[in-house]
C-alpha positions as CSV (number, residue, x, y, z in Angstrom):
1,X,186.7,159.4,87.3
2,X,188.0,159.0,83.7
3,X,185.5,158.3,81.0
4,X,186.9,154.9,80.0
5,X,186.9,153.6,83.6
6,X,183.3,154.8,84.1
7,X,182.3,152.9,80.9
8,X,184.0,149.8,82.3
9,X,182.2,150.1,85.6
10,X,178.9,150.6,83.8
11,X,179.5,147.4,81.7
12,X,180.4,145.4,84.8
13,X,177.2,146.5,86.5
14,X,175.1,145.6,83.4
15,X,176.7,142.1,83.4
16,X,176.0,141.6,87.1
17,X,172.3,142.6,86.6
18,X,172.0,140.4,83.5
19,X,173.5,137.4,85.3
20,X,171.2,138.0,88.2
21,X,168.1,138.2,85.9
22,X,169.2,135.0,84.2
23,X,169.5,133.2,87.5
24,X,166.0,134.3,88.5
25,X,164.7,133.1,85.2
26,X,166.4,129.7,85.6
27,X,164.9,129.3,89.1
28,X,161.5,130.2,87.8
29,X,161.6,127.8,84.8
30,X,163.8,124.9,85.9
31,X,164.2,125.1,89.6
32,X,168.0,125.6,89.4
33,X,170.3,128.6,89.5
34,X,172.5,127.4,86.7
35,X,171.5,125.4,83.6
36,X,173.9,122.4,83.4
37,X,177.2,123.3,82.0
38,X,180.5,121.5,81.3
39,X,182.3,122.7,84.5
40,X,180.1,120.9,87.0
41,X,181.1,117.4,88.2
42,X,177.8,116.8,90.0
43,X,174.5,118.0,88.6
44,X,171.3,118.5,90.6
45,X,167.9,117.5,89.2
46,X,165.0,118.7,91.3
47,X,161.6,117.0,90.9
48,X,159.1,119.3,92.8
49,X,155.3,119.6,93.1
50,X,153.1,117.6,90.7
51,X,154.4,115.7,87.7
52,X,152.7,117.4,84.7
53,X,151.7,115.1,81.8
54,X,150.3,115.9,78.3
55,X,147.7,118.3,79.8
56,X,148.9,121.6,81.4
57,X,148.0,122.1,85.0
58,X,146.7,125.3,86.5
59,X,149.2,128.2,87.0
60,X,148.6,127.9,90.8
61,X,150.0,124.4,90.9
62,X,153.8,123.8,91.3
63,X,154.8,121.3,88.6
64,X,157.7,119.4,87.1
65,X,157.4,119.3,83.4
66,X,158.8,116.2,81.6
67,X,159.7,118.3,78.5
68,X,162.1,120.1,80.8
69,X,163.5,117.1,82.7
70,X,164.1,114.8,79.7
71,X,166.4,117.3,77.8
72,X,168.3,118.0,81.0
73,X,168.9,114.3,81.5
74,X,170.1,113.9,78.0
75,X,172.5,116.9,78.3
76,X,173.9,115.4,81.6
77,X,174.4,112.0,79.9
78,X,176.2,113.5,76.9
79,X,178.4,115.8,79.0
80,X,181.7,114.0,79.7
81,X,182.6,116.3,82.6
82,X,179.4,115.4,84.5
83,X,180.3,112.4,86.7
84,X,177.1,112.1,88.8
85,X,173.6,113.3,89.3
86,X,171.8,114.1,92.6
87,X,168.0,113.9,92.3
88,X,166.1,115.8,94.9
89,X,162.4,114.9,95.3
90,X,159.5,116.6,97.0
91,X,156.5,115.6,94.9
92,X,152.9,114.6,95.4
93,X,153.0,112.4,92.3
94,X,151.0,113.2,89.1
95,X,150.7,111.9,85.6
96,X,151.7,108.2,85.5
97,X,152.9,108.1,81.9
98,X,155.1,111.2,82.3
99,X,156.4,110.1,85.7
100,X,157.3,106.6,84.5
101,X,159.0,108.0,81.4
102,X,161.2,110.2,83.6
103,X,161.9,107.3,86.0
104,X,163.0,105.1,83.0
105,X,165.2,107.9,81.7
106,X,166.9,108.2,85.1
107,X,167.4,104.4,85.3
108,X,168.9,104.3,81.8
109,X,171.5,107.1,82.5
110,X,175.0,105.5,82.5
111,X,176.4,107.8,85.2
112,X,175.9,107.3,89.0
113,X,172.7,108.7,90.4
114,X,171.5,109.3,93.9
115,X,168.0,110.3,94.9
116,X,167.0,112.2,98.0
117,X,163.3,112.4,99.2
118,X,163.2,115.5,101.3
119,X,159.5,116.2,101.9
120,X,157.4,113.7,100.1
121,X,157.8,111.1,97.3
122,X,154.2,110.1,96.8
123,X,152.4,107.9,94.2
124,X,154.5,108.0,91.0
125,X,157.2,109.8,93.0
126,X,158.1,106.3,94.4
127,X,159.5,105.0,91.0
128,X,161.3,108.3,90.6
129,X,163.0,107.7,93.9
130,X,163.9,104.1,93.3
131,X,165.1,104.7,89.8
132,X,168.4,106.1,91.1
133,X,171.5,104.0,91.7
134,X,171.1,104.6,95.5
135,X,168.3,106.3,97.3
136,X,167.9,108.3,100.5
137,X,164.9,109.7,102.5
138,X,165.1,112.3,105.2
139,X,163.8,111.2,108.6
140,X,160.6,113.2,108.5
141,X,159.8,112.7,104.7
142,X,156.8,110.6,103.7
143,X,155.9,108.3,100.9
144,X,152.3,107.3,100.1
145,X,152.0,104.1,98.1
146,X,148.5,103.5,96.7
147,X,146.7,101.9,93.7
148,X,146.5,103.7,90.4
149,X,143.8,106.4,90.1
150,X,142.2,108.0,87.1
151,X,140.3,111.2,86.4
152,X,137.7,112.0,83.8
153,X,135.4,109.7,81.9
154,X,135.6,106.0,82.9
155,X,133.6,103.4,80.9
156,X,132.2,100.7,83.1
157,X,133.3,97.7,81.1
158,X,135.7,94.8,81.9
159,X,138.3,96.2,79.5
160,X,138.6,99.3,81.7
161,X,139.5,97.2,84.7
162,X,142.0,95.2,82.6
163,X,143.6,98.5,81.5
164,X,143.9,99.6,85.2
165,X,145.6,96.3,86.0
166,X,148.1,96.6,83.2
167,X,149.0,100.2,84.2
168,X,149.3,99.1,87.9
169,X,151.5,96.2,86.8
170,X,153.9,98.5,85.0
171,X,154.4,100.6,88.1
172,X,154.7,97.6,90.4
173,X,157.2,95.9,88.1
174,X,159.4,99.0,87.9
175,X,159.4,99.4,91.7
176,X,160.4,95.8,92.3
177,X,163.1,96.0,89.6
178,X,164.7,99.1,91.1
179,X,164.4,98.5,94.9
180,X,164.7,95.7,97.5
181,X,160.9,95.3,98.0
182,X,159.0,92.2,96.8
183,X,155.8,92.1,94.9
184,X,153.8,90.7,97.9
185,X,154.8,93.6,100.1
186,X,154.0,96.2,97.4
187,X,150.5,94.8,96.9
188,X,149.9,94.6,100.7
189,X,150.9,98.2,101.2
190,X,148.9,99.4,98.2
191,X,145.7,97.6,99.3
192,X,145.8,98.6,103.0
193,X,142.4,99.9,104.0
194,X,143.0,101.3,107.5
195,X,145.7,103.9,106.9
196,X,144.1,106.5,104.5
197,X,140.7,108.1,105.0
198,X,138.2,107.0,102.2
199,X,141.1,105.6,100.3
200,X,143.5,102.6,100.0
201,X,147.2,102.7,100.5
202,X,149.9,103.2,103.1
203,X,151.9,106.2,104.4
204,X,155.6,105.4,105.1
205,X,157.6,107.9,107.1
206,X,161.4,108.0,106.9
207,X,162.8,104.8,108.2
208,X,159.6,102.8,107.4
209,X,160.4,103.3,103.7
210,X,163.8,101.8,104.3
211,X,162.5,98.9,106.5
212,X,160.0,98.0,103.7
213,X,162.8,97.9,101.1
214,X,161.6,100.9,99.0
215,X,164.6,103.2,99.9
216,X,168.2,102.3,100.7
217,X,169.0,104.6,103.6
218,X,167.8,107.5,105.8
219,X,169.8,110.6,105.3
220,X,170.1,114.2,104.1
221,X,172.1,116.2,101.6
222,X,175.6,115.5,103.1
223,X,174.9,111.7,103.2
224,X,173.6,111.8,99.6
225,X,176.5,113.8,98.3
226,X,179.0,111.6,100.1
227,X,177.4,108.4,98.7
228,X,177.4,109.9,95.2
229,X,181.1,110.8,95.4
230,X,181.8,107.3,96.7
231,X,180.0,105.7,93.8
232,X,181.8,108.0,91.3
233,X,185.2,107.1,92.8
234,X,184.4,103.4,92.4
235,X,183.1,103.7,88.9
């Protein structure tokens, strides 16, 4: 084999290895194989595990970091070649402030968005699902709706209860604004006492989330992509 051809083959192999390593790094850090670029019409945003807030969670916990998601959303909004965003959710919930911030960002994006709950969309994951233009849930996926919870030091004064009420009202208002459910139904589901062990709230499985007005339709990836393309074509 001529020396020049061998050098070309070696360079090609190095590029393949480099691209492969970059993909592994992207999956590890952002949950996607490719960082959003200008050639993709539909971008995928995955929200997986626990929503991490201002405090870092343990390395053993799968998390979605808002400092990753927010720049991604801004990049997608600014990119003229991106026509729509598919949001895939499998989250147990997490930090209320961070989750609600991401939900408001999704809602404020001018491009069509479709969310798909594939495993679970619990707690603050509910506003993240309803924030999209249109929402789907897979038949076996679950959503747990419950009152706000707090860890750490809690001062036993009336002001603490008032603060809890205000935080809960923010979440409830957002859910009502971005879905078909009414306030009475939200409160009834949140304060249910015979569904969860030693807790309050309701578990909604697949079609139950649709019947209660939280999610628009039961479906999977093909239905979500078809709907997103339909909304893009109408835009």
